[in-house]
C-alpha positions in Angstrom: 24.4 57.0 118.7 21.9 59.4 116.9 20.5 60.7 113.7 22.9 62.8 113.3 25.0 59.2 112.3 22.9 58.5 110.0 24.3 58.2 106.1 22.2 59.4 102.9 22.4 55.3 101.9 20.4 54.4 105.4 17.7 56.4 104.6 17.2 55.7 101.6 17.4 52.1 102.5 14.8 52.8 105.2 12.1 54.8 102.8 12.3 52.3 100.0 11.7 49.0 102.6 9.0 51.5 103.7 7.2 52.0 100.7 7.2 48.3 98.8 7.0 46.7 102.1 9.6 43.9 101.4 13.6 43.8 101.5 13.3 42.5 98.9 11.6 44.7 96.6 13.3 47.7 98.3 16.7 45.9 96.7 15.2 45.6 93.5 14.2 49.6 93.4 17.2 50.3 94.4 19.4 48.1 92.9 21.4 46.9 95.2 22.2 42.7 97.0 19.1 42.3 99.5 21.9 41.6 101.9 22.8 45.2 101.7 19.2 46.9 101.9 18.8 45.0 105.4 22.4 45.8 106.3 21.6 49.8 105.3 18.7 49.3 107.8 19.7 47.3 110.6 22.7 50.1 110.8 20.3 52.9 110.8 18.5 51.0 113.8 21.4 51.2 115.4 22.2 54.5 115.3 18.7 55.6 116.5 18.4 52.6 119.0 15.3 51.1 117.9 13.5 49.4 115.4 11.5 50.9 113.0 10.5 48.0 111.6 8.1 45.1 112.7 8.6 41.8 110.9 6.5 39.4 112.0 8.3 36.7 109.4 6.0 34.4 106.5 3.9 35.7 104.1 2.9 38.9 106.0 4.9 42.1 105.4 6.6 44.1 107.2 5.4 47.2 108.6 6.6 50.5 110.3 6.9 50.3 113.9 5.3 53.5 115.8 8.8 55.4 115.8 8.9 54.1 111.8 5.9 56.1 111.2 7.2 59.0 112.7 10.6 58.9 111.1 9.3 58.3 107.2 8.4 61.6 106.9 11.6 63.2 108.0 13.5 61.1 106.0 11.7 61.5 102.9 12.0 65.2 103.4 15.4 64.8 103.8 16.5 62.7 100.5 13.7 64.9 98.8 16.1 68.5 99.8 19.6 66.4 99.1 17.3 65.7 95.8 17.1 68.7 95.1 20.5 70.2 95.7 21.9 67.7 94.1 20.2 68.7 90.5 21.1 72.6 91.2 24.4 72.2 91.5 24.8 70.2 88.5 22.5 73.0 86.9 24.5 75.4 87.9 27.7 72.8 86.8 25.6 73.1 83.7 25.6 76.2 83.0 21.6 76.0 83.1 21.0 77.2 86.1 22.2 80.0 88.3 22.8 84.1 88.5 25.1 86.0 86.1 26.2 89.3 87.4 27.2 91.4 83.9 28.5 94.9 83.0 27.4 96.6 80.5 26.7 99.8 79.6 24.3 102.6 77.8 23.7 101.5 73.9 24.0 97.5 74.7 22.2 97.5 77.8 18.7 98.9 75.3 19.8 97.4 71.9 22.0 94.1 72.7 21.5 93.0 76.2 17.4 92.0 76.0 18.4 89.9 73.2 21.2 88.5 74.6 19.3 87.9 78.1 15.7 86.1 75.6 18.0 83.9 73.8 19.6 82.1 76.8 16.4 82.3 79.3 14.8 80.6 75.9 17.2 77.5 76.6 18.3 77.6 80.4 14.6 79.7 82.3 16.4 78.6 85.0 18.9 81.7 84.8 18.6 84.7 86.6 20.8 88.5 86.0 21.8 91.2 87.9 23.1 94.6 85.3 25.6 97.1 86.3 26.1 100.0 83.8 29.7 101.0 84.2 30.7 104.1 83.0 34.0 102.8 81.8 35.1 99.8 79.7 38.3 99.7 82.5 35.8 100.0 84.7 34.2 97.1 84.2 37.1 94.6 83.5 38.6 96.5 86.8 35.3 94.5 88.4 35.6 91.7 86.4 38.5 90.8 87.9 37.4 91.8 91.2 34.9 89.0 90.9 31.8 91.4 91.0 30.5 90.8 87.8 30.8 87.4 85.3 30.9 89.3 82.6 31.0 92.3 80.9 30.3 93.9 77.3 33.4 96.5 77.1 34.3 98.6 74.1 37.0 97.6 72.0 39.1 94.6 72.9 41.7 93.1 75.9 44.7 91.6 76.0 44.7 90.4 79.6 46.1 87.1 80.2 43.1 86.4 82.4 40.7 87.0 80.5 38.7 85.5 77.3 37.4 87.8 74.3 34.4 87.3 72.5 34.5 89.8 69.9 30.7 90.2 68.9 31.1 92.8 66.2 31.6 96.5 64.8 29.2 99.5 65.3 29.6 101.9 63.0 29.8 106.0 64.2 27.0 108.4 62.4 26.5 112.1 62.6 23.3 113.4 64.0 21.5 116.6 62.5 18.1 118.1 62.9 15.0 119.1 60.7 16.6 122.2 60.3 20.7 122.3 60.3 21.7 124.2 57.8 24.4 120.9 57.5 21.2 119.0 55.4 22.2 120.9 52.5 25.7 119.8 52.5 24.8 116.1 52.4 25.5 114.1 49.4 25.1 110.4 49.0 24.0 110.0 52.4 27.4 111.5 53.3 29.0 114.9 54.8 32.4 116.1 54.4 34.0 116.3 57.5 35.1 120.0 56.5 32.0 120.6 56.9 32.2 120.4 60.8 35.5 123.3 61.5 33.9 125.4 64.0 30.8 123.9 64.7 29.1 124.0 68.1 28.6 120.2 68.8 26.3 117.8 71.1 28.5 115.6 72.9 29.1 113.1 75.7 31.9 113.0 78.6 35.5 112.1 78.6 35.8 108.4 79.0 33.6 107.3 76.9 33.5 106.3 73.4 33.4 110.8 73.1 37.2 110.0 73.0 37.7 108.7 69.5 35.5 111.4 68.4 37.3 114.3 69.4 41.1 112.4 68.8 39.5 111.7 64.9 38.0 115.1 64.2 41.1 116.3 65.5 43.3 114.5 63.7 41.3 115.8 60.5 42.4 119.1 62.5 38.8 120.1 63.8 38.9 121.3 67.1 36.1 120.1 68.9 33.5 122.3 70.2 30.6 121.3 72.8 28.0 123.2 73.8 26.3 120.6 75.5 28.1 116.9 77.2 25.6 114.5 78.8 25.8 111.1 79.2 22.7 110.1 78.4 21.8 108.5 75.0 18.7 110.0 74.5 19.2 113.6 76.1 22.0 113.8 73.5 19.4 112.9 70.9 17.0 114.9 72.2 19.3 117.9 71.5 19.9 117.5 67.9 16.5 117.2 67.3 15.6 120.2 69.3 18.2 122.3 67.0 21.0 123.1 69.5 23.9 121.0 67.4 25.0 117.9 65.5 26.2 114.9 67.7 28.2 112.4 66.5 27.7 108.8 68.3 27.3 105.2 67.7 24.6 103.7 66.2 23.8 101.5 68.7 23.6 104.7 70.7 20.7 106.2 68.5 16.9 105.7 68.3 17.0 105.2 64.5 13.2 105.6 64.8 13.2 108.9 65.2 12.3 111.0 62.9 13.1 114.3 63.3 16.6 113.0 62.9 18.7 112.4 59.3 21.2 110.3 60.0 24.4 110.8 57.6 28.4 109.1 57.5 31.5 111.7 57.5 33.5 111.4 54.8 36.4 110.0 55.8 34.4 108.3 58.8 35.2 107.4 62.2 36.7 103.6 62.2 33.6 101.8 63.7 33.6 101.3 67.2 34.3 97.6 68.5 31.7 95.7 71.2 33.3 92.6 73.1 32.0 90.4 76.1 34.8 89.4 78.5 34.7 86.3 80.9 37.4 85.0 83.1 39.5 82.6 81.3 38.7 79.3 82.1 38.3 77.8 85.5 37.7 81.4 86.7 34.3 82.1 84.2 31.0 80.6 86.0 29.5 78.1 84.0 26.5 80.4 83.2 28.9 83.0 82.4 30.0 81.0 79.5 26.3 79.8 78.4 26.1 83.3 78.5 28.5 84.8 75.7 27.1 82.2 73.4 24.1 84.0 73.7 25.4 87.3 73.3 26.9 86.0 69.9 23.7 85.1 68.9 22.0 87.9 69.4 24.9 90.7 68.0 24.6 88.8 64.5 21.2 90.8 64.6 22.2 93.4 66.1 25.7 94.8 64.9 27.6 94.8 61.6 29.2 91.8 61.9 29.2 88.7 64.3 33.2 88.6 64.1 
């Protein structure tokens, strides 16, 4: 027999007796009966095949044998390691620790995600994050269901029963005009008639983004979309508008609203605002830290989006 057969309770009893130099005091510390402590130490000595304590009897304290002195620091290390593992497991199980893999898209990553991460870090500083920026909400949901992500932001919602969807809020669409745009003359009370865009060359994004909703809305109002420039980079779209290349229609969250050279107005009629949601796998499939992140995202959304519900 050897150390491989020693149990956690045997090592705990051995360390307590060594620290207290008394079986009775060790029993009080561990809240065991003294006979139980004696049995645990005796079983450990049997596994090792040697005595760990000198037991002089009488008023003298017990002391470690040379072998006991060798074993003590190793036993303390094992107990500390096991305790730390238990604490780590409890933290992960409660959502207080763990690594979260989050799916996102550009505008959320810039304006909403930082506030959500900060809110969770304040409550659970041991949680860490890895981010993946996806080209489409459908692709992000696929990654979530494949366990490549723990939570993801999406545009719109999902009725998939395998998912828990939290609607964070809505994000209105705005028209961006450059400083010398002729369309500025047609703006009235921060609104531009959509008919003014008929025949106008626009700046936009590729398909499979919010651009699909923009184009569908334009066509439903009798306007065939025409684009001089397309890019997935929100900043590049805004730079083109600023330079006078053409106007653009973007969700508010995708716009740098501090840009003094850009005028933002509503369209009349306007596009329905896009919905932004956070999605996790349903019930037990979602890790606790992801559920905690969803709560943090709801908190952050109240300050960033039009509504938090």
